C-alpha positions in Angstrom: -1.2 14.8 32.4 -3.0 12.2 34.2 -2.6 11.2 37.9 -4.0 8.3 39.8 -7.1 10.6 40.6 -7.4 12.3 37.2 -5.9 15.3 35.5 -3.9 18.1 37.3 -5.8 21.1 38.3 -5.8 23.8 35.7 -5.0 21.6 32.8 -7.4 21.4 29.9 -9.1 18.0 29.3 -9.7 16.9 25.7 -13.2 16.0 24.7 -14.6 14.6 21.4 -16.0 17.0 18.9 -19.5 15.4 19.4 -19.4 15.4 23.2 -22.6 17.1 24.5 -20.7 19.2 27.0 -18.5 20.6 24.2 -21.5 21.4 22.2 -23.2 23.1 25.2 -20.0 25.1 25.9 -19.7 26.3 22.4 -23.3 27.4 22.4 -22.9 29.2 25.6 -19.8 31.0 24.2 -21.7 31.9 21.0 -24.6 33.3 23.0 -22.2 35.3 25.1 -20.4 36.8 22.0 -23.8 37.6 20.5 -24.8 39.4 23.7 -21.6 41.3 23.8 -21.9 42.4 20.3 -25.5 43.6 20.8 -24.4 45.6 23.9 -21.5 47.2 21.9 -23.9 48.0 19.1 -26.3 49.8 21.5 -23.4 51.7 23.2 -22.0 52.8 19.8 -25.5 53.9 18.6 -25.9 55.9 21.8 -22.6 57.5 21.3 -23.3 58.4 17.7 -26.7 59.9 18.6 -25.1 62.1 21.5 -22.5 63.2 19.0 -25.1 64.2 16.4 -27.0 66.1 19.0 -23.9 68.0 20.2 -22.8 68.8 16.6 -26.3 70.1 15.9 -26.2 72.2 19.1 -22.8 73.6 18.2 -23.9 74.4 14.6 -26.9 76.3 16.0 -25.1 78.1 18.8 -21.8 78.8 17.0 -18.1 79.0 18.0 -18.8 81.0 21.1 -20.6 78.1 22.7 -18.0 75.6 21.7 -15.3 77.8 23.2 -17.2 78.1 26.5 -17.8 74.3 26.7 -14.1 73.6 26.0 -13.1 76.0 28.7 -15.5 74.5 31.1 -14.4 70.9 30.3 -10.7 71.8 30.7 -11.3 73.5 34.1 -13.4 70.5 35.4 -11.1 67.6 33.8 -7.5 69.0 33.2 -5.7 65.8 32.9 -8.0 64.2 30.2 -8.1 67.6 28.4 -4.3 67.7 28.3 -4.1 64.2 27.0 -6.7 65.0 24.3 -4.8 68.0 23.3 -1.5 66.0 23.2 -3.1 63.4 21.0 -4.5 65.8 18.6 -1.1 67.5 18.4 0.6 64.2 17.8 -1.8 63.3 15.0 -1.6 66.7 13.3 2.3 66.6 13.6 2.4 63.2 11.9 0.1 64.3 9.2 1.9 67.5 8.5 5.3 65.9 9.0 4.7 63.3 6.3 5.0 65.9 3.5 8.5 66.9 4.7 10.1 63.5 4.2 
């Protein structure tokens, strides 16, 4: 889509595979992807570590502590708690409903 001045705004321009600007762009994209993957890995590792700590804490303190924490969370965050409960109910219903068909 060429005009007298060049291509229309917003239309991609084609470049040759060996074009230095294409190589630079692909390198920048590759670095951005690597950075994103590294950040995701750190976040997942942190989440796993926190989960392990909570599981160990609940194992030590027992069902009573879990019950208190669930009640506290439900009072402070009612909508997310309701959505979590609905999701768990849906998954359990699907699991137990599969045997009936």
